[in-house]
C-alpha positions as CSV (number, residue, x, y, z in Angstrom):
1,M,0.0,0.0,0.0
2,V,1.4,3.4,-0.9
3,S,0.2,6.7,0.4
4,S,1.3,10.1,-0.8
5,K,0.8,13.4,0.9
6,K,2.7,16.7,0.3
7,N,5.4,15.0,-1.8
8,V,6.2,12.4,1.0
9,T,5.7,8.8,0.1
10,F,5.1,6.1,2.7
11,V,5.4,2.4,1.8
12,Y,3.7,0.0,4.2
13,N,4.8,-3.6,4.3
14,D,1.9,-5.6,5.8
15,D,4.2,-8.6,6.5
16,L,6.6,-6.5,8.5
17,I,3.7,-4.9,10.4
18,A,2.2,-8.4,11.1
19,G,5.6,-9.7,12.3
20,T,6.0,-6.7,14.6
21,D,2.5,-7.2,16.0
22,Q,3.3,-10.9,16.7
23,K,6.6,-9.9,18.5
24,M,4.8,-7.3,20.5
25,K,2.1,-9.7,21.5
26,A,4.7,-12.3,22.5
27,K,6.5,-9.7,24.6
28,E,3.3,-8.6,26.3
29,E,2.4,-12.2,27.2
30,Q,5.9,-12.8,28.5
31,F,5.7,-9.6,30.6
32,R,2.3,-10.6,32.0
33,E,3.7,-13.9,33.1
34,I,6.7,-12.1,34.7
35,V,4.5,-9.7,36.6
36,A,2.3,-12.6,37.8
37,A,5.2,-14.6,39.0
38,H,7.4,-11.9,40.4
39,Q,5.2,-9.0,41.5
40,G,5.2,-10.2,45.2
41,R,9.0,-10.3,45.5
42,V,9.3,-7.0,43.6
43,W,6.8,-5.5,46.0
44,N,8.7,-6.7,49.0
45,V,11.9,-5.2,47.8
46,C,10.2,-1.9,47.0
47,R,8.3,-1.8,50.3
48,Q,11.5,-2.4,52.2
49,Y,13.3,0.6,50.6
50,A,10.4,3.0,50.3
51,R,9.5,5.5,53.0
52,S,5.7,5.1,52.4
53,I,3.2,2.8,50.7
54,D,2.8,5.4,47.9
55,D,6.5,5.5,47.3
56,A,6.6,1.7,47.2
57,R,3.9,1.6,44.6
58,D,5.8,4.2,42.5
59,L,9.0,2.1,42.9
60,Q,7.2,-1.1,41.9
61,Q,5.8,0.6,38.8
62,E,9.2,1.9,38.0
63,V,10.7,-1.5,38.4
64,M,8.1,-3.0,36.1
65,I,8.7,-0.3,33.5
66,N,12.5,-1.1,33.7
67,V,11.7,-4.8,33.3
68,W,9.5,-4.0,30.2
69,R,12.2,-1.7,28.7
70,N,15.0,-4.3,29.1
71,L,13.1,-7.5,28.5
72,E,14.5,-8.0,25.1
73,S,18.1,-7.6,26.5
74,F,17.7,-10.5,28.9
75,R,20.3,-13.0,27.8
76,G,19.6,-15.8,30.2
77,E,23.1,-15.7,31.8
78,A,21.4,-15.5,35.2
79,L,18.0,-16.8,36.4
80,L,15.1,-14.6,35.4
81,S,14.3,-14.0,39.1
82,T,17.9,-12.8,39.7
83,W,17.7,-10.5,36.7
84,I,14.4,-9.0,38.0
85,Y,15.8,-8.7,41.5
86,R,18.8,-6.8,40.2
87,I,16.5,-4.4,38.3
88,A,14.4,-4.0,41.5
89,V,17.4,-3.4,43.7
90,N,19.1,-1.0,41.2
91,T,15.8,0.9,40.8
92,C,15.4,1.2,44.6
93,L,19.1,2.3,45.1
94,S,18.7,4.9,42.3
95,Y,15.6,6.1,44.0
96,I,17.4,6.5,47.4
97,L,20.3,8.3,45.8
98,K,18.1,10.5,43.6
99,E,15.9,11.5,46.5
100,N,19.0,12.3,48.5
101,R,17.7,10.1,51.4
102,R,20.8,8.0,51.9
103,S,21.1,8.9,55.6
104,A,17.4,8.9,56.2
105,F,16.7,5.6,54.4
106,T,14.9,3.1,56.6
107,L,13.9,-0.5,56.1
108,S,10.2,-1.1,56.6
109,M,8.9,-4.2,58.3
110,D,5.6,-5.2,56.8
111,A,3.1,-6.3,59.4
112,N,1.9,-9.1,57.2
113,S,5.4,-10.6,56.9
114,I,5.6,-10.9,60.7
115,A,2.0,-11.9,61.4
116,T,2.9,-15.5,62.1
117,L,5.1,-14.4,65.0
118,M,2.1,-12.5,66.5
119,Q,-0.3,-15.5,66.6
120,S,0.3,-16.3,70.3
121,D,-2.5,-16.0,72.8
122,D,-0.1,-14.8,75.4
123,A,-0.3,-11.0,75.5
124,Q,3.0,-10.7,77.4
125,E,4.7,-12.9,74.8
126,K,3.3,-10.7,72.0
127,I,4.6,-7.5,73.7
128,E,8.0,-9.0,74.0
129,T,8.0,-10.2,70.4
130,E,6.9,-6.7,69.3
131,R,9.7,-5.2,71.4
132,K,12.3,-7.5,69.8
133,L,11.1,-6.8,66.3
134,D,11.2,-3.1,67.0
135,L,14.8,-3.5,68.2
136,L,15.7,-5.5,65.1
137,H,14.0,-3.0,62.8
138,N,15.9,-0.1,64.4
139,A,19.2,-2.1,64.3
140,I,18.7,-3.0,60.6
141,N,18.1,0.7,59.8
142,R,21.4,1.6,61.4
143,L,23.2,-0.5,58.7
144,T,24.7,0.9,55.6
145,V,22.6,0.8,52.4
146,I,24.5,-2.2,51.0
147,D,24.3,-4.1,54.3
148,K,20.6,-3.4,54.5
149,L,20.3,-4.7,50.9
150,L,22.1,-7.9,51.8
151,I,20.2,-8.6,54.9
152,S,16.9,-7.9,53.1
153,L,17.8,-10.3,50.4
154,A,18.7,-12.9,53.1
155,I,15.3,-12.3,54.7
156,E,13.7,-13.0,51.3
157,K,15.7,-16.3,51.3
158,V,17.7,-15.3,48.2
159,T,20.7,-17.6,47.7
160,T,24.2,-16.2,48.3
161,R,25.0,-17.0,44.6
162,E,22.0,-14.8,43.5
163,M,23.0,-12.1,46.0
164,A,26.5,-12.0,44.5
165,E,25.0,-11.6,41.0
166,I,22.5,-8.9,42.2
167,I,25.1,-6.9,44.1
168,G,28.0,-7.6,41.8
169,I,30.4,-9.1,44.3
170,T,31.8,-12.6,44.8
171,E,29.8,-15.3,46.6
172,P,32.5,-15.7,49.3
173,N,32.4,-11.9,49.9
174,V,28.6,-12.1,50.3
175,R,29.0,-14.9,52.9
176,T,31.6,-12.9,54.8
177,K,29.5,-9.7,54.7
178,L,26.4,-11.6,55.9
179,H,28.3,-13.1,58.8
180,R,29.6,-9.7,59.8
181,I,26.2,-8.1,59.4
182,R,24.6,-10.8,61.6
183,E,27.2,-10.4,64.2
184,E,26.7,-6.6,64.1
185,L,23.0,-7.1,64.5
186,R,23.5,-9.5,67.5
187,I,25.7,-6.9,69.2
188,M,23.1,-4.1,68.6
189,M,20.3,-6.3,69.8
190,K,22.2,-7.2,73.0
191,G,22.7,-3.5,73.7
192,G,26.4,-3.2,72.6
193,N,26.0,-0.4,70.2
194,Y,22.3,0.1,70.3
195,E,20.8,3.4,71.3
196,S,17.0,3.7,71.3
197,E,15.6,6.7,69.6
């Protein structure tokens, strides 16, 4: 089909358009599957690094936009979940730096993620559990951004191999850092370096 308007000629190739439509539909279907399979983990990462629910929603949307934009560049060298996690982490870290909140950055503890700990009938036990969780929450928020990232990935049960790929450091370095972070948290929880706010 040829269309001419003001001395400009456009040539349309129906086969090219049909092929592009098929590729776009395949990409959209792949993206839908990715969202369905990974939106929970992406939400957890975003929620941990955002200062509010609205910021977390914005971050989650930004992560998914970045996944969409880069979907065709996924080479399969890492697991898809690792690749998505890396996008989520990088998006969140960029957000923190862009918003100039590095020192004010806090890790949020979602009440739903700790609900199982709160199912005891003993009120005193619940109060003690809440106190310990509050201490842990405050101790985690005293860590550096990278240490918070590592401990949040550990909380999500991400393997050390995947953590190494996400962060861009060696697996032995991840294990060493996690050991040091856990020891630092233990000391803070026992009162060694912990100051209540």
